[in-house]
C-alpha positions as CSV (number, residue, x, y, z in Angstrom):
1,M,119.1,-31.3,-30.9
2,S,121.7,-28.9,-29.5
3,A,121.6,-25.1,-30.1
4,P,123.0,-24.4,-33.6
5,T,126.2,-22.4,-33.9
6,A,126.8,-19.8,-36.7
7,S,129.1,-22.1,-38.6
8,S,126.6,-25.0,-38.4
9,E,123.8,-22.7,-39.6
10,D,125.9,-21.6,-42.5
11,S,126.8,-25.2,-43.3
12,L,123.1,-26.2,-43.1
13,R,122.1,-23.3,-45.4
14,L,124.7,-24.3,-48.0
15,K,123.6,-28.0,-47.9
16,L,119.9,-27.0,-48.0
17,G,120.6,-24.5,-50.8
18,K,122.4,-27.1,-52.9
19,L,119.9,-29.8,-52.3
20,S,117.0,-27.4,-52.9
21,R,118.5,-26.4,-56.3
22,E,118.9,-30.1,-57.3
23,L,115.3,-30.9,-56.3
24,D,114.1,-27.8,-58.3
25,R,116.1,-28.9,-61.3
26,W,114.6,-32.4,-61.0
27,R,111.1,-31.1,-60.5
28,H,111.4,-29.0,-63.7
29,S,112.9,-31.7,-65.8
30,A,110.9,-34.7,-64.5
31,Q,107.8,-36.0,-66.1
32,R,104.6,-35.7,-64.0
33,G,104.1,-38.7,-61.7
34,R,107.7,-39.8,-61.5
35,R,109.2,-40.4,-58.1
36,I,112.0,-38.3,-56.6
37,P,115.3,-40.2,-57.0
38,E,116.4,-42.1,-54.0
39,P,119.8,-40.3,-53.7
40,L,118.0,-37.0,-53.2
41,W,115.7,-38.5,-50.6
42,Q,118.6,-40.0,-48.8
43,R,120.4,-36.6,-48.6
44,A,117.2,-35.0,-47.3
45,A,116.7,-37.8,-44.8
46,N,120.3,-37.4,-43.5
47,L,119.7,-33.6,-43.0
48,A,116.4,-34.4,-41.2
49,R,118.1,-36.8,-38.8
50,I,120.4,-34.0,-37.7
51,H,118.2,-30.9,-38.0
52,G,114.7,-32.2,-37.6
53,V,112.1,-33.3,-40.1
54,S,109.8,-30.3,-40.0
55,P,112.4,-27.6,-41.0
56,I,114.0,-29.7,-43.7
57,S,110.6,-30.8,-45.2
58,A,109.5,-27.2,-45.3
59,A,112.7,-25.9,-46.7
60,L,112.8,-28.5,-49.5
61,R,109.0,-28.7,-50.0
62,L,108.9,-32.4,-49.3
63,S,106.2,-34.4,-47.7
64,Y,106.7,-34.3,-43.9
65,Y,105.5,-37.9,-43.4
66,D,107.5,-39.4,-46.3
67,L,110.7,-37.6,-45.1
68,Q,110.0,-38.7,-41.5
69,A,109.7,-42.4,-42.6
70,R,112.9,-42.1,-44.5
71,A,114.7,-40.4,-41.7
72,Q,113.7,-43.1,-39.3
73,G,114.8,-45.8,-41.8
74,E,111.3,-47.2,-42.4
75,H,111.4,-46.6,-46.1
76,A,114.4,-48.8,-46.7
77,L,112.6,-51.7,-45.1
78,S,109.3,-51.2,-46.9
79,T,110.8,-50.9,-50.4
80,A,113.4,-53.7,-50.1
81,R,112.3,-56.4,-52.5
82,P,112.6,-59.9,-51.0
83,T,114.7,-62.3,-53.0
84,P,112.6,-65.0,-54.5
85,P,113.1,-68.3,-52.8
86,T,115.1,-70.9,-54.7
87,F,113.5,-73.8,-52.7
88,V,110.2,-73.9,-51.0
89,E,109.4,-76.6,-48.5
90,L,105.8,-77.3,-47.7
91,P,104.8,-79.0,-44.5
92,A,103.3,-82.4,-44.8
93,P,99.5,-82.4,-44.6
94,K,97.9,-83.0,-41.2
95,G,96.0,-86.1,-40.8
96,N,96.4,-89.5,-42.5
97,T,96.9,-89.3,-46.2
98,V,96.7,-92.6,-48.1
99,L,97.7,-92.8,-51.8
100,G,95.6,-95.3,-53.7
101,P,95.4,-96.0,-57.4
102,P,97.0,-93.2,-59.6
103,G,95.0,-90.0,-59.4
104,T,93.3,-90.9,-56.1
105,V,93.9,-89.2,-52.8
106,E,92.1,-90.1,-49.6
107,V,92.5,-87.8,-46.6
108,V,91.1,-88.4,-43.1
109,H,90.6,-85.3,-40.9
110,G,91.3,-85.4,-37.2
111,C,87.6,-85.0,-36.5
112,G,86.9,-88.2,-38.5
113,A,85.7,-86.6,-41.7
114,R,87.0,-88.2,-44.9
115,L,87.9,-86.7,-48.3
116,L,88.3,-89.0,-51.3
117,L,89.5,-87.3,-54.5
118,R,89.6,-89.3,-57.8
119,L,91.2,-87.6,-60.8
120,P,92.4,-90.3,-63.2
121,Q,94.7,-87.9,-65.1
122,G,95.7,-85.9,-62.0
123,K,98.7,-86.3,-59.7
124,P,98.3,-86.2,-55.9
125,E,100.5,-83.2,-55.6
126,D,98.1,-81.2,-57.9
127,L,95.4,-81.6,-55.3
128,L,97.4,-79.9,-52.4
129,A,95.1,-76.8,-52.3
130,L,92.0,-78.9,-51.9
131,V,93.6,-81.1,-49.3
132,R,94.8,-78.1,-47.4
133,A,91.4,-76.5,-47.4
134,F,89.9,-79.7,-46.1
135,L,92.4,-80.1,-43.3
136,D,92.1,-76.5,-42.2
137,W,88.3,-76.8,-41.9
138,R,87.1,-76.6,-38.3
139,P,83.6,-78.1,-37.4
């Protein structure tokens, strides 16, 4: 950070004053337990990137660590919700899988162990979790 000039200090005071008033307004109107709106956090994080986290968090009465994370851009990564996959491909089971009569699955592990599952009403794909646990087992 470079040494602040009189005009930059005045500008900072104006920005801090305005943001502080907006935060106070939100604090007095918000129900207990609600989170500070993201646009207010973003403005505080922008100021913290320029003027430092400590003075901005103190002036605005915000959590130092929350503001630091937002100023470093970590919050955006942690709160971004991943889009649900439209297609999921599962790898083929390891080992030799032999389909017998309907509802029967036989799996041979690399170590020689065998697993035979017979579920007359079941489909082989319904047994994937059992097969995976068997194949992941290490003697």
